[in-house]
C-alpha positions in Angstrom: 94.4 68.4 127.2 94.7 69.0 123.5 97.9 66.9 123.4 96.2 64.0 125.1 93.2 64.1 122.7 95.6 64.2 119.7 97.5 61.3 121.1 94.3 59.3 121.6 93.2 60.0 118.1 96.6 59.0 116.7 96.6 55.8 118.6 93.1 54.9 117.4 94.2 55.6 113.8 97.2 53.3 114.1 95.0 50.5 115.6 92.5 50.9 112.8 95.2 50.9 110.1 96.7 47.7 111.6 93.4 45.9 111.7 92.9 43.3 109.0 90.5 44.2 106.2 87.2 42.3 106.1 87.4 39.2 104.0 84.9 38.0 101.4 83.3 35.7 103.9 84.8 35.4 107.4 85.7 31.8 107.2 86.9 29.7 110.1 90.4 30.2 111.3 92.9 28.7 108.9 90.5 28.6 106.0 91.9 31.7 104.4 95.3 30.1 104.0 93.6 27.5 101.7 92.4 30.1 99.2 94.3 31.4 96.2 95.5 30.9 92.6 98.2 28.4 91.8 99.5 29.6 88.4 99.6 26.8 85.9 100.6 28.7 82.8 100.8 26.7 79.6 98.8 23.7 81.0 95.5 22.8 79.3 92.1 22.5 80.9 90.0 19.4 80.3 88.0 20.3 77.2 85.6 17.4 77.6 84.2 18.8 80.9 80.5 19.4 80.4 78.4 22.2 82.0 75.0 23.8 81.4 74.6 27.2 80.0 71.9 29.7 81.1 69.4 28.1 78.8 69.9 24.7 80.3 71.8 23.4 77.3 74.7 21.1 78.0 78.0 22.4 76.6 81.5 21.2 76.8 84.5 23.5 77.4 85.6 22.9 73.8 82.3 24.0 72.4 82.2 27.0 74.8 85.6 28.2 73.6 84.5 27.8 70.0 88.0 28.2 68.7 88.6 31.6 70.3 90.5 32.8 73.3 88.4 33.2 76.5 88.2 34.9 79.8 87.2 32.4 82.5 85.5 33.8 85.6 84.9 31.5 88.7 82.4 32.8 91.3 78.9 32.0 92.4 75.7 33.7 91.5 74.0 34.2 94.8 77.0 35.9 96.3 76.3 39.5 97.4 79.8 40.6 98.3 82.9 39.9 96.3 81.4 38.3 93.2 79.4 41.4 92.0 82.5 43.5 92.4 84.4 41.0 90.2 81.8 41.1 87.5 81.5 44.9 87.7 85.3 45.3 87.4 85.2 43.0 84.3 82.4 44.9 82.7 84.1 48.2 83.2 87.4 46.9 81.8 85.8 45.3 78.8 84.0 48.5 77.7 87.2 50.0 76.3 88.9 46.9 75.1 87.7 47.2 71.5 87.2 43.5 70.9 83.7 42.0 71.1 82.7 38.8 73.0 81.2 36.5 70.5 83.5 37.7 67.7 87.1 37.9 68.8 86.8 36.2 72.1 84.5 34.4 74.6 83.7 34.9 78.3 82.9 31.9 80.4 81.4 32.6 83.8 81.1 29.4 85.9 79.4 29.1 89.3 81.4 27.1 91.8 78.2 26.2 93.7 76.7 23.0 92.3 73.4 23.9 93.9 72.9 26.8 91.4 71.2 26.1 88.2 70.4 27.7 84.8 67.6 29.9 86.1 69.9 31.7 88.5 72.6 31.9 85.8 70.1 33.4 83.3 69.1 36.1 85.8 72.7 37.0 86.5 73.4 37.1 82.7 70.5 39.5 82.1 71.7 41.9 84.8 75.3 41.7 83.7 74.7 42.2 80.0 72.3 45.1 80.6 75.2 46.9 82.4 77.7 45.9 79.7 75.5 47.1 76.8 77.2 45.1 73.9 74.7 43.2 71.7 77.3 40.5 70.6 77.8 39.5 74.3 74.5 37.7 74.2 76.1 34.8 72.3 79.7 35.4 73.4 79.3 35.5 77.2 78.1 32.2 78.7 76.9 31.8 82.3 77.5 28.2 83.3 76.5 25.9 86.1 77.5 22.3 86.7 78.0 19.3 88.9 80.5 19.2 91.7 83.0 16.8 90.0 83.2 19.0 86.8 83.5 22.2 88.8 86.2 20.8 91.0 88.1 19.4 88.0 88.1 22.8 86.2 89.0 24.7 89.4 91.9 22.3 90.0 93.1 22.6 86.4 93.4 26.4 86.6 94.8 26.4 90.2 91.7 28.0 91.7 91.6 27.1 95.4 88.3 27.8 97.1 86.4 26.4 100.2 82.8 26.1 101.3 82.1 27.7 104.7 79.3 25.5 106.1 78.7 27.7 109.1 77.8 30.7 106.8 76.6 28.7 103.8 79.0 30.7 101.7 82.0 30.1 99.5 85.4 31.6 100.3 87.5 32.1 97.1 90.1 34.3 95.5 89.2 37.1 93.0 90.6 37.2 89.5 90.4 36.1 85.9 92.0 33.3 83.9 92.7 33.7 80.2 92.6 30.7 78.0 93.9 30.1 74.5 91.6 28.8 71.8 93.1 25.3 72.5 92.3 25.6 76.2 95.8 26.3 77.5 96.2 28.7 80.4 97.7 32.0 79.1 97.4 34.6 81.9 96.0 35.3 85.4 94.6 38.7 86.4 94.2 39.3 90.1 91.7 41.4 92.0 88.5 43.1 90.9 89.9 45.9 88.7 91.0 45.1 85.2 92.4 47.9 83.1 91.3 47.7 79.4 95.0 47.7 78.3 95.7 44.6 80.4 92.7 42.8 79.1 93.4 43.7 75.5 97.1 42.7 75.7 96.1 39.5 77.5 93.6 38.6 74.8 96.1 39.4 72.0 98.7 37.0 73.6 96.1 34.4 74.4 95.0 34.4 70.8 98.7 34.0 69.7 98.5 37.3 67.8 95.5 36.2 65.7 93.6 39.2 66.9 94.9 42.7 67.5 96.7 45.3 65.4 100.3 46.5 64.8 99.7 49.0 67.7 98.9 46.0 70.0 102.2 44.3 68.9 104.0 47.6 69.6 102.4 47.8 73.1 103.5 44.2 73.8 107.1 45.4 73.2 106.5 48.1 75.8 104.8 46.1 78.4 105.6 42.8 80.1 103.4 40.5 82.1 104.3 40.1 85.8 103.0 36.7 87.1 103.5 37.8 90.7 101.1 40.8 90.4 98.9 39.5 87.6 99.4 42.8 85.7 101.2 44.2 82.8 104.0 46.6 83.6 105.9 49.1 81.5 109.3 47.9 80.2 111.4 51.1 80.5 114.3 49.8 78.3 111.9 49.0 75.5 110.3 52.4 75.7 113.7 54.1 75.7 114.7 52.1 72.7 111.5 53.0 70.9 111.9 56.7 71.9 115.6 56.6 70.8 114.6 55.1 67.4 111.9 57.7 66.9 114.4 60.5 67.8 117.0 59.1 65.4 114.4 58.9 62.6 113.3 62.4 63.2 116.9 63.7 63.2 117.7 61.8 60.0 114.6 63.2 58.3 115.6 66.8 59.4 119.1 66.3 58.0 117.8 65.0 54.8 115.5 68.0 54.3 118.2 70.5 55.2 120.6 68.9 52.7 118.0 68.9 50.0 117.3 72.5 50.7 121.0 73.5 50.5 121.5 71.7 47.2 118.4 73.2 45.6 119.2 76.1 43.2 118.3 79.5 44.5 115.9 81.7 42.5 118.3 84.8 42.5 121.2 82.6 41.4 119.1 81.1 38.5 118.2 84.7 37.4 121.9 85.8 37.1 
């Protein structure tokens, strides 16, 4: 009896583990295959594309970048499932980055739903910035809306493939971030809804072509490499071993130098004789 019960529980666990995880929307069959990011590293986005910010002011991508690297977030504001998780992950990651939006970099959040307007964008910005808690983000984090042609053109430029599910009146889309250089070139992609501060900081340093950051950041860039397949920075073991070996050699050299100096220094008892 007990064995039969355990076997039943085990079978149920296997079935549950094999079942697919719930998607952002539940789009029609075949729709999921049309979603994703096509990496277009090094390509430039059209800087003349115009959108409206949360105040209703028209702004081009060039003006939105304002000569700084930027984090581009594509989502839609009335989403209650994946998009809030995406923004929450970005807020959590940004808190320990050290750089401040509006000073060293910009954040551009764009709705992929052309029906959404500045009022909804303003509400989403207020909620997000309250959770972020950084005063400079008010002018450095834009919440944009736009017309379908401009939205589609930017999405295509960064390889962001999304679909509208008419049966559910929802958008199915991938989750992630796109880092842009001050000139509007695509520098990095980060996937998912969790963004470690280290990854965001190193990505911004690289996107800015080393114009922001510190010697420590440059040292970290030697230790970590960016993996386009995972959208993450990974530890480069050989570089770490080289750095560790160099540090050991320097420490050993310093020790030998001190010992030699000590042996050559005159002893007090010898000087008295």
